[in-house]
PDB file with one MODEL, atoms N, CA, C and O in Angstrom:
MODEL        1
ATOM      1  N   UNK A   1     -20.382 -32.161 -33.122  1.00  0.00           N
ATOM      2  CA  UNK A   1     -19.586 -32.519 -31.968  1.00  0.00           C
ATOM      3  C   UNK A   1     -19.105 -33.961 -32.068  1.00  0.00           C
ATOM      4  O   UNK A   1     -17.911 -34.222 -31.926  1.00  0.00           O
ATOM      5  N   UNK A   2     -20.011 -34.895 -32.309  1.00  0.00           N
ATOM      6  CA  UNK A   2     -19.642 -36.297 -32.388  1.00  0.00           C
ATOM      7  C   UNK A   2     -19.464 -36.784 -33.822  1.00  0.00           C
ATOM      8  O   UNK A   2     -19.312 -37.983 -34.054  1.00  0.00           O
ATOM      9  N   UNK A   3     -19.482 -35.883 -34.763  1.00  0.00           N
ATOM     10  CA  UNK A   3     -19.413 -36.306 -36.161  1.00  0.00           C
ATOM     11  C   UNK A   3     -18.066 -36.900 -36.533  1.00  0.00           C
ATOM     12  O   UNK A   3     -17.981 -37.643 -37.510  1.00  0.00           O
ATOM     13  N   UNK A   4     -17.025 -36.602 -35.799  1.00  0.00           N
ATOM     14  CA  UNK A   4     -15.691 -37.109 -36.119  1.00  0.00           C
ATOM     15  C   UNK A   4     -15.392 -38.452 -35.463  1.00  0.00           C
ATOM     16  O   UNK A   4     -14.359 -39.054 -35.755  1.00  0.00           O
ATOM     17  N   UNK A   5     -16.265 -38.937 -34.585  1.00  0.00           N
ATOM     18  CA  UNK A   5     -15.995 -40.184 -33.868  1.00  0.00           C
ATOM     19  C   UNK A   5     -16.207 -41.387 -34.772  1.00  0.00           C
ATOM     20  O   UNK A   5     -15.319 -42.231 -34.891  1.00  0.00           O
ATOM     21  N   UNK A   6     -17.348 -41.481 -35.402  1.00  0.00           N
ATOM     22  CA  UNK A   6     -17.642 -42.604 -36.284  1.00  0.00           C
ATOM     23  C   UNK A   6     -18.135 -43.824 -35.515  1.00  0.00           C
ATOM     24  O   UNK A   6     -18.126 -43.852 -34.285  1.00  0.00           O
ATOM     25  N   UNK A   7     -18.560 -44.820 -36.264  1.00  0.00           N
ATOM     26  CA  UNK A   7     -19.112 -46.039 -35.676  1.00  0.00           C
ATOM     27  C   UNK A   7     -18.048 -46.824 -34.889  1.00  0.00           C
ATOM     28  O   UNK A   7     -18.329 -47.242 -33.766  1.00  0.00           O
ATOM     29  N   UNK A   8     -16.850 -47.039 -35.427  1.00  0.00           N
ATOM     30  CA  UNK A   8     -15.852 -47.784 -34.641  1.00  0.00           C
ATOM     31  C   UNK A   8     -15.502 -47.081 -33.319  1.00  0.00           C
ATOM     32  O   UNK A   8     -15.284 -47.741 -32.303  1.00  0.00           O
ATOM     33  N   UNK A   9     -15.451 -45.770 -33.338  1.00  0.00           N
ATOM     34  CA  UNK A   9     -15.165 -45.028 -32.115  1.00  0.00           C
ATOM     35  C   UNK A   9     -16.263 -45.173 -31.084  1.00  0.00           C
ATOM     36  O   UNK A   9     -15.987 -45.319 -29.893  1.00  0.00           O
ATOM     37  N   UNK A  10     -17.522 -45.133 -31.539  1.00  0.00           N
ATOM     38  CA  UNK A  10     -18.645 -45.319 -30.621  1.00  0.00           C
ATOM     39  C   UNK A  10     -18.641 -46.713 -30.016  1.00  0.00           C
ATOM     40  O   UNK A  10     -18.908 -46.876 -28.826  1.00  0.00           O
ATOM     41  N   UNK A  11     -18.340 -47.716 -30.830  1.00  0.00           N
ATOM     42  CA  UNK A  11     -18.271 -49.090 -30.324  1.00  0.00           C
ATOM     43  C   UNK A  11     -17.173 -49.207 -29.280  1.00  0.00           C
ATOM     44  O   UNK A  11     -17.364 -49.855 -28.251  1.00  0.00           O
ATOM     45  N   UNK A  12     -16.040 -48.594 -29.530  1.00  0.00           N
ATOM     46  CA  UNK A  12     -14.935 -48.621 -28.572  1.00  0.00           C
ATOM     47  C   UNK A  12     -15.326 -47.943 -27.266  1.00  0.00           C
ATOM     48  O   UNK A  12     -15.041 -48.466 -26.189  1.00  0.00           O
ATOM     49  N   UNK A  13     -15.968 -46.799 -27.349  1.00  0.00           N
ATOM     50  CA  UNK A  13     -16.384 -46.073 -26.151  1.00  0.00           C
ATOM     51  C   UNK A  13     -17.394 -46.896 -25.349  1.00  0.00           C
ATOM     52  O   UNK A  13     -17.275 -47.004 -24.129  1.00  0.00           O
ATOM     53  N   UNK A  14     -18.379 -47.470 -26.022  1.00  0.00           N
ATOM     54  CA  UNK A  14     -19.381 -48.290 -25.332  1.00  0.00           C
ATOM     55  C   UNK A  14     -18.762 -49.533 -24.701  1.00  0.00           C
ATOM     56  O   UNK A  14     -19.143 -49.928 -23.600  1.00  0.00           O
ATOM     57  N   UNK A  15     -17.817 -50.145 -25.390  1.00  0.00           N
ATOM     58  CA  UNK A  15     -17.139 -51.316 -24.841  1.00  0.00           C
ATOM     59  C   UNK A  15     -16.338 -50.950 -23.599  1.00  0.00           C
ATOM     60  O   UNK A  15     -16.388 -51.661 -22.595  1.00  0.00           O
ATOM     61  N   UNK A  16     -15.601 -49.846 -23.659  1.00  0.00           N
ATOM     62  CA  UNK A  16     -14.842 -49.403 -22.486  1.00  0.00           C
ATOM     63  C   UNK A  16     -15.755 -49.057 -21.320  1.00  0.00           C
ATOM     64  O   UNK A  16     -15.446 -49.381 -20.173  1.00  0.00           O
ATOM     65  N   UNK A  17     -16.874 -48.405 -21.599  1.00  0.00           N
ATOM     66  CA  UNK A  17     -17.823 -48.076 -20.537  1.00  0.00           C
ATOM     67  C   UNK A  17     -18.383 -49.349 -19.914  1.00  0.00           C
ATOM     68  O   UNK A  17     -18.547 -49.418 -18.696  1.00  0.00           O
ATOM     69  N   UNK A  18     -18.675 -50.343 -20.718  1.00  0.00           N
ATOM     70  CA  UNK A  18     -19.190 -51.605 -20.210  1.00  0.00           C
ATOM     71  C   UNK A  18     -18.149 -52.308 -19.339  1.00  0.00           C
ATOM     72  O   UNK A  18     -18.491 -52.876 -18.302  1.00  0.00           O
ATOM     73  N   UNK A  19     -16.889 -52.273 -19.754  1.00  0.00           N
ATOM     74  CA  UNK A  19     -15.815 -52.896 -18.972  1.00  0.00           C
ATOM     75  C   UNK A  19     -15.593 -52.150 -17.661  1.00  0.00           C
ATOM     76  O   UNK A  19     -15.436 -52.772 -16.611  1.00  0.00           O
ATOM     77  N   UNK A  20     -15.579 -50.818 -17.721  1.00  0.00           N
ATOM     78  CA  UNK A  20     -15.271 -50.013 -16.531  1.00  0.00           C
ATOM     79  C   UNK A  20     -16.417 -50.054 -15.523  1.00  0.00           C
ATOM     80  O   UNK A  20     -16.184 -50.282 -14.336  1.00  0.00           O
ATOM     81  N   UNK A  21     -17.648 -49.838 -15.978  1.00  0.00           N
ATOM     82  CA  UNK A  21     -18.770 -49.697 -15.061  1.00  0.00           C
ATOM     83  C   UNK A  21     -19.554 -50.986 -14.844  1.00  0.00           C
ATOM     84  O   UNK A  21     -20.237 -51.125 -13.829  1.00  0.00           O
ATOM     85  N   UNK A  22     -19.471 -51.905 -15.754  1.00  0.00           N
ATOM     86  CA  UNK A  22     -20.208 -53.158 -15.619  1.00  0.00           C
ATOM     87  C   UNK A  22     -21.623 -53.036 -16.142  1.00  0.00           C
ATOM     88  O   UNK A  22     -22.150 -51.934 -16.294  1.00  0.00           O
ATOM     89  N   UNK A  23     -22.235 -54.183 -16.418  1.00  0.00           N
ATOM     90  CA  UNK A  23     -23.571 -54.166 -17.014  1.00  0.00           C
ATOM     91  C   UNK A  23     -24.664 -53.689 -16.059  1.00  0.00           C
ATOM     92  O   UNK A  23     -25.703 -53.217 -16.521  1.00  0.00           O
ATOM     93  N   UNK A  24     -24.469 -53.793 -14.764  1.00  0.00           N
ATOM     94  CA  UNK A  24     -25.497 -53.369 -13.810  1.00  0.00           C
ATOM     95  C   UNK A  24     -25.514 -51.858 -13.628  1.00  0.00           C
ATOM     96  O   UNK A  24     -26.579 -51.271 -13.439  1.00  0.00           O
ATOM     97  N   UNK A  25     -24.368 -51.233 -13.682  1.00  0.00           N
ATOM     98  CA  UNK A  25     -24.263 -49.797 -13.424  1.00  0.00           C
ATOM     99  C   UNK A  25     -24.520 -48.964 -14.681  1.00  0.00           C
ATOM    100  O   UNK A  25     -24.906 -47.799 -14.580  1.00  0.00           O
ATOM    101  N   UNK A  26     -24.312 -49.541 -15.849  1.00  0.00           N
ATOM    102  CA  UNK A  26     -24.417 -48.801 -17.106  1.00  0.00           C
ATOM    103  C   UNK A  26     -25.806 -48.193 -17.335  1.00  0.00           C
ATOM    104  O   UNK A  26     -25.868 -47.037 -17.753  1.00  0.00           O
ATOM    105  N   UNK A  27     -26.921 -48.886 -17.093  1.00  0.00           N
ATOM    106  CA  UNK A  27     -28.234 -48.250 -17.280  1.00  0.00           C
ATOM    107  C   UNK A  27     -28.459 -47.059 -16.345  1.00  0.00           C
ATOM    108  O   UNK A  27     -29.083 -46.072 -16.737  1.00  0.00           O
ATOM    109  N   UNK A  28     -27.956 -47.147 -15.120  1.00  0.00           N
ATOM    110  CA  UNK A  28     -28.093 -46.040 -14.178  1.00  0.00           C
ATOM    111  C   UNK A  28     -27.324 -44.812 -14.667  1.00  0.00           C
ATOM    112  O   UNK A  28     -27.801 -43.683 -14.556  1.00  0.00           O
ATOM    113  N   UNK A  29     -26.159 -45.043 -15.197  1.00  0.00           N
ATOM    114  CA  UNK A  29     -25.345 -43.945 -15.716  1.00  0.00           C
ATOM    115  C   UNK A  29     -26.023 -43.327 -16.933  1.00  0.00           C
ATOM    116  O   UNK A  29     -26.044 -42.105 -17.083  1.00  0.00           O
ATOM    117  N   UNK A  30     -26.576 -44.166 -17.797  1.00  0.00           N
ATOM    118  CA  UNK A  30     -27.296 -43.664 -18.968  1.00  0.00           C
ATOM    119  C   UNK A  30     -28.512 -42.836 -18.578  1.00  0.00           C
ATOM    120  O   UNK A  30     -28.783 -41.799 -19.183  1.00  0.00           O
ATOM    121  N   UNK A  31     -29.241 -43.292 -17.568  1.00  0.00           N
ATOM    122  CA  UNK A  31     -30.410 -42.556 -17.097  1.00  0.00           C
ATOM    123  C   UNK A  31     -30.004 -41.204 -16.525  1.00  0.00           C
ATOM    124  O   UNK A  31     -30.637 -40.189 -16.815  1.00  0.00           O
ATOM    125  N   UNK A  32     -28.952 -41.189 -15.713  1.00  0.00           N
ATOM    126  CA  UNK A  32     -28.477 -39.932 -15.129  1.00  0.00           C
ATOM    127  C   UNK A  32     -28.009 -38.971 -16.219  1.00  0.00           C
ATOM    128  O   UNK A  32     -28.269 -37.770 -16.149  1.00  0.00           O
ATOM    129  N   UNK A  33     -27.325 -39.502 -17.217  1.00  0.00           N
ATOM    130  CA  UNK A  33     -26.863 -38.666 -18.326  1.00  0.00           C
ATOM    131  C   UNK A  33     -28.041 -38.090 -19.097  1.00  0.00           C
ATOM    132  O   UNK A  33     -28.027 -36.920 -19.479  1.00  0.00           O
ATOM    133  N   UNK A  34     -29.060 -38.912 -19.326  1.00  0.00           N
ATOM    134  CA  UNK A  34     -30.252 -38.447 -20.033  1.00  0.00           C
ATOM    135  C   UNK A  34     -30.981 -37.350 -19.273  1.00  0.00           C
ATOM    136  O   UNK A  34     -31.435 -36.373 -19.868  1.00  0.00           O
ATOM    137  N   UNK A  35     -31.091 -37.511 -17.960  1.00  0.00           N
ATOM    138  CA  UNK A  35     -31.753 -36.494 -17.145  1.00  0.00           C
ATOM    139  C   UNK A  35     -30.953 -35.194 -17.146  1.00  0.00           C
ATOM    140  O   UNK A  35     -31.527 -34.107 -17.207  1.00  0.00           O
ATOM    141  N   UNK A  36     -29.637 -35.309 -17.078  1.00  0.00           N
ATOM    142  CA  UNK A  36     -28.784 -34.123 -17.112  1.00  0.00           C
ATOM    143  C   UNK A  36     -28.921 -33.399 -18.444  1.00  0.00           C
ATOM    144  O   UNK A  36     -29.020 -32.173 -18.478  1.00  0.00           O
ATOM    145  N   UNK A  37     -28.927 -34.144 -19.533  1.00  0.00           N
ATOM    146  CA  UNK A  37     -29.076 -33.552 -20.858  1.00  0.00           C
ATOM    147  C   UNK A  37     -30.440 -32.877 -21.006  1.00  0.00           C
ATOM    148  O   UNK A  37     -30.540 -31.796 -21.585  1.00  0.00           O
ATOM    149  N   UNK A  38     -31.486 -33.514 -20.485  1.00  0.00           N
ATOM    150  CA  UNK A  38     -32.832 -32.936 -20.532  1.00  0.00           C
ATOM    151  C   UNK A  38     -32.876 -31.613 -19.773  1.00  0.00           C
ATOM    152  O   UNK A  38     -33.443 -30.638 -20.265  1.00  0.00           O
ATOM    153  N   UNK A  39     -32.284 -31.570 -18.584  1.00  0.00           N
ATOM    154  CA  UNK A  39     -32.264 -30.347 -17.778  1.00  0.00           C
ATOM    155  C   UNK A  39     -31.457 -29.248 -18.471  1.00  0.00           C
ATOM    156  O   UNK A  39     -31.835 -28.077 -18.433  1.00  0.00           O
ATOM    157  N   UNK A  40     -30.352 -29.627 -19.101  1.00  0.00           N
ATOM    158  CA  UNK A  40     -29.529 -28.656 -19.830  1.00  0.00           C
ATOM    159  C   UNK A  40     -30.313 -28.041 -20.984  1.00  0.00           C
ATOM    160  O   UNK A  40     -30.287 -26.825 -21.176  1.00  0.00           O
ATOM    161  N   UNK A  41     -31.009 -28.877 -21.753  1.00  0.00           N
ATOM    162  CA  UNK A  41     -31.816 -28.369 -22.869  1.00  0.00           C
ATOM    163  C   UNK A  41     -32.916 -27.446 -22.369  1.00  0.00           C
ATOM    164  O   UNK A  41     -33.182 -26.408 -22.976  1.00  0.00           O
ATOM    165  N   UNK A  42     -33.559 -27.818 -21.262  1.00  0.00           N
ATOM    166  CA  UNK A  42     -34.624 -26.991 -20.698  1.00  0.00           C
ATOM    167  C   UNK A  42     -34.078 -25.627 -20.282  1.00  0.00           C
ATOM    168  O   UNK A  42     -34.691 -24.597 -20.563  1.00  0.00           O
ATOM    169  N   UNK A  43     -32.933 -25.622 -19.615  1.00  0.00           N
ATOM    170  CA  UNK A  43     -32.327 -24.360 -19.176  1.00  0.00           C
ATOM    171  C   UNK A  43     -31.910 -23.498 -20.361  1.00  0.00           C
ATOM    172  O   UNK A  43     -32.087 -22.280 -20.347  1.00  0.00           O
ATOM    173  N   UNK A  44     -31.362 -24.132 -21.375  1.00  0.00           N
ATOM    174  CA  UNK A  44     -30.959 -23.404 -22.571  1.00  0.00           C
ATOM    175  C   UNK A  44     -32.165 -22.778 -23.257  1.00  0.00           C
ATOM    176  O   UNK A  44     -32.105 -21.626 -23.688  1.00  0.00           O
ATOM    177  N   UNK A  45     -33.254 -23.525 -23.362  1.00  0.00           N
ATOM    178  CA  UNK A  45     -34.477 -23.025 -23.982  1.00  0.00           C
ATOM    179  C   UNK A  45     -35.040 -21.842 -23.191  1.00  0.00           C
ATOM    180  O   UNK A  45     -35.455 -20.843 -23.777  1.00  0.00           O
ATOM    181  N   UNK A  46     -35.053 -21.958 -21.858  1.00  0.00           N
ATOM    182  CA  UNK A  46     -35.561 -20.870 -21.020  1.00  0.00           C
ATOM    183  C   UNK A  46     -34.698 -19.618 -21.163  1.00  0.00           C
ATOM    184  O   UNK A  46     -35.220 -18.505 -21.233  1.00  0.00           O
ATOM    185  N   UNK A  47     -33.396 -19.799 -21.206  1.00  0.00           N
ATOM    186  CA  UNK A  47     -32.490 -18.661 -21.363  1.00  0.00           C
ATOM    187  C   UNK A  47     -32.707 -17.982 -22.707  1.00  0.00           C
ATOM    188  O   UNK A  47     -32.746 -16.754 -22.786  1.00  0.00           O
ATOM    189  N   UNK A  48     -32.846 -18.769 -23.754  1.00  0.00           N
ATOM    190  CA  UNK A  48     -33.092 -18.218 -25.085  1.00  0.00           C
ATOM    191  C   UNK A  48     -34.408 -17.453 -25.122  1.00  0.00           C
ATOM    192  O   UNK A  48     -34.488 -16.367 -25.697  1.00  0.00           O
ATOM    193  N   UNK A  49     -35.435 -18.023 -24.509  1.00  0.00           N
ATOM    194  CA  UNK A  49     -36.733 -17.340 -24.469  1.00  0.00           C
ATOM    195  C   UNK A  49     -36.640 -16.025 -23.716  1.00  0.00           C
ATOM    196  O   UNK A  49     -37.225 -15.027 -24.136  1.00  0.00           O
ATOM    197  N   UNK A  50     -35.905 -16.014 -22.598  1.00  0.00           N
ATOM    198  CA  UNK A  50     -35.737 -14.778 -21.827  1.00  0.00           C
ATOM    199  C   UNK A  50     -35.013 -13.701 -22.631  1.00  0.00           C
ATOM    200  O   UNK A  50     -35.400 -12.533 -22.599  1.00  0.00           O
ATOM    201  N   UNK A  51     -33.983 -14.087 -23.340  1.00  0.00           N
ATOM    202  CA  UNK A  51     -33.223 -13.134 -24.139  1.00  0.00           C
ATOM    203  C   UNK A  51     -34.091 -12.578 -25.272  1.00  0.00           C
ATOM    204  O   UNK A  51     -34.074 -11.378 -25.546  1.00  0.00           O
ATOM    205  N   UNK A  52     -34.845 -13.461 -25.925  1.00  0.00           N
ATOM    206  CA  UNK A  52     -35.720 -13.006 -27.011  1.00  0.00           C
ATOM    207  C   UNK A  52     -36.794 -12.061 -26.477  1.00  0.00           C
ATOM    208  O   UNK A  52     -37.142 -11.086 -27.144  1.00  0.00           O
ATOM    209  N   UNK A  53     -37.318 -12.333 -25.301  1.00  0.00           N
ATOM    210  CA  UNK A  53     -38.316 -11.459 -24.689  1.00  0.00           C
ATOM    211  C   UNK A  53     -37.721 -10.088 -24.372  1.00  0.00           C
ATOM    212  O   UNK A  53     -38.362  -9.059 -24.589  1.00  0.00           O
ATOM    213  N   UNK A  54     -36.499 -10.082 -23.862  1.00  0.00           N
ATOM    214  CA  UNK A  54     -35.824  -8.811 -23.572  1.00  0.00           C
ATOM    215  C   UNK A  54     -35.584  -8.003 -24.840  1.00  0.00           C
ATOM    216  O   UNK A  54     -35.729  -6.781 -24.841  1.00  0.00           O
ATOM    217  N   UNK A  55     -35.219  -8.687 -25.917  1.00  0.00           N
ATOM    218  CA  UNK A  55     -34.984  -8.005 -27.190  1.00  0.00           C
ATOM    219  C   UNK A  55     -36.283  -7.382 -27.697  1.00  0.00           C
ATOM    220  O   UNK A  55     -36.283  -6.248 -28.174  1.00  0.00           O
ATOM    221  N   UNK A  56     -37.382  -8.115 -27.597  1.00  0.00           N
ATOM    222  CA  UNK A  56     -38.671  -7.586 -28.036  1.00  0.00           C
ATOM    223  C   UNK A  56     -39.078  -6.382 -27.199  1.00  0.00           C
ATOM    224  O   UNK A  56     -39.612  -5.409 -27.730  1.00  0.00           O
ATOM    225  N   UNK A  57     -38.830  -6.440 -25.898  1.00  0.00           N
ATOM    226  CA  UNK A  57     -39.158  -5.303 -25.027  1.00  0.00           C
ATOM    227  C   UNK A  57     -38.328  -4.073 -25.394  1.00  0.00           C
ATOM    228  O   UNK A  57     -38.843  -2.956 -25.412  1.00  0.00           O
ATOM    229  N   UNK A  58     -37.054  -4.280 -25.682  1.00  0.00           N
ATOM    230  CA  UNK A  58     -36.195  -3.166 -26.074  1.00  0.00           C
ATOM    231  C   UNK A  58     -36.648  -2.561 -27.398  1.00  0.00           C
ATOM    232  O   UNK A  58     -36.629  -1.340 -27.553  1.00  0.00           O
ATOM    233  N   UNK A  59     -37.047  -3.380 -28.340  1.00  0.00           N
ATOM    234  CA  UNK A  59     -37.552  -2.866 -29.616  1.00  0.00           C
ATOM    235  C   UNK A  59     -38.806  -2.051 -29.406  1.00  0.00           C
ATOM    236  O   UNK A  59     -38.976  -0.991 -30.009  1.00  0.00           O
ATOM    237  N   UNK A  60     -39.695  -2.551 -28.540  1.00  0.00           N
ATOM    238  CA  UNK A  60     -40.927  -1.808 -28.267  1.00  0.00           C
ATOM    239  C   UNK A  60     -40.625  -0.478 -27.571  1.00  0.00           C
ATOM    240  O   UNK A  60     -41.291   0.520 -27.844  1.00  0.00           O
ATOM    241  N   UNK A  61     -39.644  -0.451 -26.688  1.00  0.00           N
ATOM    242  CA  UNK A  61     -39.267   0.789 -25.996  1.00  0.00           C
ATOM    243  C   UNK A  61     -38.649   1.801 -26.954  1.00  0.00           C
ATOM    244  O   UNK A  61     -38.842   3.007 -26.799  1.00  0.00           O
ATOM    245  N   UNK A  62     -37.912   1.315 -27.934  1.00  0.00           N
ATOM    246  CA  UNK A  62     -37.275   2.213 -28.894  1.00  0.00           C
ATOM    247  C   UNK A  62     -38.279   2.811 -29.868  1.00  0.00           C
ATOM    248  O   UNK A  62     -38.101   3.939 -30.326  1.00  0.00           O
ATOM    249  N   UNK A  63     -39.324   2.072 -30.187  1.00  0.00           N
ATOM    250  CA  UNK A  63     -40.301   2.570 -31.147  1.00  0.00           C
ATOM    251  C   UNK A  63     -41.314   3.525 -30.517  1.00  0.00           C
ATOM    252  O   UNK A  63     -42.048   4.205 -31.234  1.00  0.00           O
ATOM    253  N   UNK A  64     -41.362   3.583 -29.213  1.00  0.00           N
ATOM    254  CA  UNK A  64     -42.324   4.469 -28.524  1.00  0.00           C
ATOM    255  C   UNK A  64     -41.852   5.877 -28.466  1.00  0.00           C
ATOM    256  O   UNK A  64     -42.544   6.738 -27.922  1.00  0.00           O
TER     257      UNK A  64
ENDMDL
END
């Protein structure tokens, strides 16, 4: 996803974020983004586990 941005692109994005939001607001935004990403990963993991469990149940039902 971010492999095409490169180091200069990341520096530009961080500089623009610092200019737009300021140094006081930037840590709060980073924290909120981190929490959102953590929740997304957790939901994705739970969904994957549910699907895998359903697949195993279907296999067991077919073999009976």
